[in-house]
C-alpha positions in Angstrom: 201.2 247.8 -44.8 200.8 249.8 -41.7 197.5 251.2 -40.0 197.5 254.9 -39.3 194.4 256.1 -37.9 190.7 254.9 -38.1 187.1 256.5 -38.5 186.2 255.7 -35.3 185.1 259.0 -33.4 187.1 259.3 -30.0 183.9 261.0 -27.8 186.2 261.3 -24.4 189.7 261.9 -23.7 191.5 258.4 -23.8 193.6 259.5 -20.4 194.5 255.7 -19.4 196.0 255.3 -22.9 198.0 258.5 -22.8 199.4 257.6 -19.7 200.4 254.2 -21.1 202.0 255.8 -24.1 204.0 257.9 -21.9 205.0 255.2 -19.7 206.5 252.9 -22.0 208.3 255.9 -24.1 209.6 256.9 -20.5 210.8 253.9 -19.2 213.3 253.5 -22.6 214.3 257.1 -22.4 215.5 256.0 -18.7 216.8 252.8 -19.1 218.0 252.0 -22.7 218.7 256.2 -23.7 220.1 257.3 -20.3 220.4 254.7 -18.1 223.6 253.4 -19.2 225.3 250.0 -19.3 223.9 249.4 -15.1 220.5 250.4 -16.1 219.9 247.7 -19.0 221.7 245.0 -16.7 218.9 246.0 -14.5 216.2 245.7 -17.6 217.6 242.0 -18.2 217.6 240.6 -14.9 214.4 241.9 -13.3 212.5 243.8 -16.1 212.0 241.4 -19.0 210.0 238.1 -18.2 212.4 234.9 -17.8 209.8 232.0 -18.5 212.1 229.2 -17.1 211.9 231.1 -13.8 209.0 233.7 -13.6 208.6 236.3 -11.1 205.5 237.4 -10.8 206.1 241.5 -10.9 207.6 240.1 -14.6 204.3 239.3 -15.8 203.7 243.1 -15.5 207.3 244.8 -15.8 208.2 243.0 -19.2 205.1 245.0 -20.9 207.0 248.5 -20.2 210.7 247.4 -21.7 211.3 247.0 -25.4 214.4 245.6 -27.6 215.5 249.0 -29.6 213.8 252.4 -31.0 211.6 250.6 -34.0 210.0 247.8 -31.6 208.6 250.7 -29.4 207.9 252.8 -32.1 206.0 250.1 -34.0 204.4 249.2 -30.6 203.4 252.8 -29.8 202.0 253.2 -33.4 199.2 250.3 -33.0 198.5 251.5 -29.4 197.9 254.8 -30.5 195.8 254.1 -33.5 193.9 251.1 -31.8 194.0 252.3 -27.8 192.2 255.6 -28.3 188.9 254.4 -29.6 189.0 251.2 -27.1 189.8 253.5 -24.1 187.2 255.8 -24.8 184.6 253.0 -25.3 186.1 251.2 -21.9 186.8 253.8 -19.6 190.1 254.6 -18.2 190.0 252.5 -14.9 188.4 249.2 -17.0 191.1 250.2 -20.3 194.1 250.1 -18.0 193.3 247.0 -16.0 192.4 245.3 -19.6 195.5 246.3 -21.1 197.6 244.8 -17.9 195.3 241.6 -18.1 195.9 241.2 -21.9 199.7 241.2 -21.1 199.4 238.8 -18.6 197.7 236.3 -20.5 200.1 236.8 -23.6 203.0 236.3 -21.3 201.5 233.0 -20.0 200.0 232.1 -23.6 204.2 232.4 -24.7 205.8 230.6 -21.7 203.6 227.3 -22.2 205.4 227.1 -25.8 208.8 228.9 -25.5 211.5 229.2 -22.7 213.1 232.4 -24.7 212.9 235.5 -22.3 210.2 238.1 -23.3 209.8 242.0 -23.6 207.8 244.4 -25.5 204.2 245.8 -25.1 203.0 243.7 -28.2 201.1 240.8 -26.2 198.9 244.1 -24.5 198.6 245.7 -27.6 197.1 242.5 -29.5 194.5 242.2 -26.9 193.6 245.8 -27.3 193.5 245.4 -31.3 191.4 242.6 -30.4 189.0 244.6 -28.2 188.9 247.1 -31.1 188.0 244.7 -33.6 184.9 243.2 -31.4 184.1 246.7 -30.6 184.1 248.2 -34.1 184.2 245.5 -36.5 182.4 247.5 -39.1 185.0 250.9 -39.1 187.6 251.5 -41.6 191.3 251.8 -41.1 193.7 253.8 -42.8 196.6 251.6 -44.3 200.2 253.2 -45.1 201.6 251.4 -47.7 204.8 251.6 -50.0 205.8 249.7 -53.4 207.9 251.8 -55.3 205.4 254.7 -54.4 204.2 255.7 -51.4 200.4 256.4 -50.5 197.4 255.4 -48.4 194.0 253.5 -48.6 191.3 252.3 -46.2 190.3 249.0 -45.3 187.5 247.5 -43.3 188.5 246.5 -39.7 187.3 243.1 -40.0 189.8 242.4 -43.3 192.8 244.6 -41.6 193.0 243.1 -38.1 191.2 240.1 -38.5 193.0 239.0 -42.1 196.0 240.6 -42.4 197.3 241.6 -38.4 196.1 238.4 -36.8 195.8 235.5 -39.6 198.7 236.8 -42.1 201.2 238.5 -40.0 201.0 236.0 -36.8 199.9 232.6 -38.6 200.8 232.2 -42.1 203.8 234.3 -42.4 205.6 232.7 -39.8 204.6 229.7 -40.7 206.0 230.2 -44.2 209.4 232.0 -43.5 209.7 231.6 -39.5 208.7 233.9 -36.8 212.4 235.3 -36.5 212.3 237.2 -32.9 209.1 238.2 -33.0 206.7 236.2 -30.1 203.9 235.4 -32.1 202.7 233.1 -29.3 202.4 236.0 -27.1 200.5 238.0 -29.9 198.1 235.2 -30.4 197.7 234.5 -26.8 197.2 238.6 -26.7 194.3 238.5 -29.5 192.5 235.2 -27.7 191.8 237.0 -24.5 191.2 240.4 -26.2 188.5 238.8 -28.4 187.1 236.5 -25.6 186.9 239.2 -23.0 185.7 241.7 -24.6 182.8 239.8 -25.8 182.1 239.0 -22.4 181.9 242.0 -21.2 179.7 243.1 -23.9 177.4 240.0 -23.3 177.0 240.6 -19.5 176.5 244.5 -20.4 179.6 245.7 -18.5 180.6 247.5 -21.8 177.6 249.4 -23.2 176.3 248.0 -26.4 175.4 249.4 -29.4 174.2 248.1 -33.1 177.9 248.0 -34.5 179.6 245.9 -32.4 180.8 242.2 -33.1 177.9 240.4 -31.0 175.4 242.6 -33.0 176.6 241.6 -36.3 176.4 237.9 -35.3 173.2 238.2 -34.5 171.8 240.3 -37.8 173.9 237.2 -39.3 171.9 234.6 -37.4 168.9 236.3 -38.2 169.3 236.2 -41.8 170.5 232.5 -41.7 167.3 231.5 -39.8 165.4 233.6 -42.4 167.0 232.0 -45.2 166.2 228.6 -43.4 162.6 229.5 -42.3 162.1 230.9 -46.4 163.6 227.8 -47.8 160.5 226.3 -46.9 158.0 227.4 -50.1 155.1 227.0 -47.5 156.3 229.2 -44.7 157.3 231.6 -47.2 153.9 231.8 -48.7 152.6 231.7 -45.3 154.7 234.9 -44.2 153.8 236.7 -47.4 150.1 235.9 -47.6 148.9 234.5 -44.1 146.4 232.0 -43.7 145.2 232.0 -47.3 148.9 231.1 -48.6 149.4 228.9 -51.2 152.1 226.7 -51.6 154.5 228.5 -54.1 158.1 227.5 -55.2 160.9 228.8 -53.7 163.2 231.2 -55.4 167.1 231.3 -54.6 167.4 234.8 -56.5 164.6 236.3 -54.3 166.3 235.4 -51.1 169.9 236.1 -52.5 168.1 239.8 -53.5 166.9 240.2 -49.9 169.9 239.6 -48.3 171.8 241.7 -50.6 169.0 244.6 -49.5 169.6 243.8 -45.6 173.3 244.0 -46.4 173.0 247.3 -48.2 170.8 249.0 -45.3 173.2 247.9 -42.7 176.2 249.3 -44.3 174.3 252.6 -45.4 173.3 252.8 -41.2 177.2 252.7 -40.6 178.5 254.7 -43.3 175.7 257.6 -42.0 176.6 257.2 -38.4 180.3 257.7 -39.6 179.5 260.8 -41.7 177.6 262.4 -38.8 180.7 262.1 -36.3 183.1 263.2 -38.5 180.7 266.3 -38.7 179.9 265.5 -42.5 176.1 266.2 -42.5 175.4 266.8 -46.0 177.4 263.8 -47.0 175.0 261.8 -44.2 171.8 263.4 -45.8 172.9 262.0 -49.3 173.3 258.6 -47.8 170.2 258.7 -46.0 168.1 259.3 -49.4 169.9 256.1 -50.3 168.9 254.7 -47.3 165.2 255.5 -47.1 165.1 254.3 -51.4 166.0 251.0 -50.3 163.7 250.6 -47.0 161.3 254.0 -46.9 160.6 253.1 -43.3 164.4 253.0 -41.7 164.6 255.3 -39.0 168.3 255.9 -37.4 168.9 256.8 -33.9 167.3 259.6 -32.5 170.4 262.0 -32.4 171.2 260.9 -35.8 167.7 261.0 -37.1 167.2 264.7 -36.0 170.8 265.6 -37.3 170.1 264.4 -41.1 166.3 266.0 -40.7 167.9 269.7 -39.6 170.4 269.1 -42.6 167.6 268.8 -44.8 165.8 271.9 -43.3 169.3 274.2 -43.1 169.8 273.5 -46.7 166.4 274.2 -47.8 165.3 270.7 -48.7 161.8 271.1 -46.8 160.1 268.0 -48.3 163.0 265.7 -47.2 163.3 267.6 -44.0 159.6 266.8 -43.2 160.1 263.4 -44.0 163.1 262.9 -41.9 160.9 264.6 -39.0 158.2 262.5 -39.7 160.2 259.4 -39.0 161.5 261.1 -36.3 158.2 261.4 -34.4 157.2 258.4 -35.5 159.6 256.4 -33.6 160.6 258.6 -30.9 157.4 261.0 -30.6 157.1 260.3 -26.2 160.8 262.0 -26.4 161.4 265.1 -24.7 162.1 267.0 -28.1 159.0 265.9 -29.6 157.0 268.8 -29.1 159.9 271.1 -30.5 160.0 269.1 -33.5 156.0 269.2 -33.9 156.2 272.5 -33.7 158.9 272.7 -36.5 157.0 270.4 -38.6 154.0 272.0 -38.7 155.7 275.2 -39.3 157.0 273.6 -42.6 153.9 271.9 -43.5 152.4 275.5 -43.1 154.7 277.7 -44.4 156.7 275.6 -46.7 154.9 272.8 -48.3 151.1 274.4 -48.1 149.9 271.1 -46.5 147.2 272.4 -44.1 145.9 269.4 -42.5 149.2 267.9 -42.0 150.1 271.1 -40.1 147.1 271.5 -38.0 147.8 267.9 -36.8 151.1 268.3 -35.5 150.6 272.0 -34.4 147.2 270.7 -32.3 149.8 267.8 -31.0 152.6 270.0 -30.1 150.1 272.6 -28.2 149.1 270.2 -26.1 152.6 269.3 -24.7 154.8 272.5 -25.2 155.5 274.0 -21.8 157.3 277.2 -22.8 155.0 279.8 -23.0 157.0 281.7 -26.4 156.8 278.4 -28.1 153.0 277.9 -27.6 152.3 281.1 -28.4 154.2 280.8 -31.7 152.6 277.4 -32.0 149.2 278.8 -31.2 149.8 281.5 -34.2 150.7 279.0 -36.5 147.6 276.7 -35.5 145.3 279.4 -36.3 146.9 280.3 -39.8 146.7 277.0 -40.3 143.0 276.1 -40.0 142.3 279.8 -41.6 143.8 278.4 -44.5 141.3 275.4 -44.1 138.5 277.9 -43.7 138.2 276.4 -39.9 137.8 279.1 -37.0 140.8 279.8 -34.9 141.5 278.0 -32.0 139.4 278.9 -29.0 136.8 280.7 -31.4 
């Protein structure tokens, strides 16, 4: 099974990863294809890492030389699949330093356990792959397989990277059949460095945090664990539900299991909605959002995503769903710069499409007080007059 792409959107050009890819390919062409015997001898003597008597520069140069074409192509595929999104998240300078540091740590880990020479970018790429897992643990990876037939399927990154690539390929399989010519020690050292370094960068806020990284998943897991532990006490559970008038009740494992399932479902739906919107699949995102609010009516997405879903509802003529989505947007982000425009649109929807004039009047009054654009204020005043007329009230200023 070979990973060929991920669903993670790349919002910034991963220039550093492109340079690293080009550098690895260029070194192979110059040394192994065009260089001749002298160039390959130079690679063996000065570019590979000689673990018994290593020179400082070899901890860096070994990362850019490969044993053969398949070795190069395999490494470059993994670097392309997992490096682009990681580079976009980290930024070019930080990513380049991270890549090199991963390679240095991988070489050090290998040298502690082996006396053999080392070459190839796989230690560096192991660090990048681990960083991808920490940053995007709930993303999905498209995998190419062949077993009599050829096809693709998707796996969660936690399963593909954590179980298949790290655990099976580098721990279980080598213990069963031997590592052969694969430097599993360098791979594992790269994975350890990539994981710990990325978690550290997230914890000290050098890398921007979001609700989908591994730290966020661990935090939600700990919250569920603490909640489960708290609710295991019947009196605490009753107090949480009924306050001071609570009476002791018997704990129900079934109820706790249902609540945990509901929380996991909410988290999964939010991740899938974000993925759909990042891929431009707004219709699918709107359908998933309807499932989300059916599970938990008070759920609100990020400002950008909530607005995108509300606009999808409005653009497809589902005005009642659009109104509800815009209401949730204003409840969560009412102090934001787009709130007056949203209030104006929501007031028009209530007045023109849903004939809910009291709600229209409330939103239009609030929008009128905050709108600064003259044309928008005039439009708001016009619709406010219509809403008040439908309620039998005088127009504003009368």
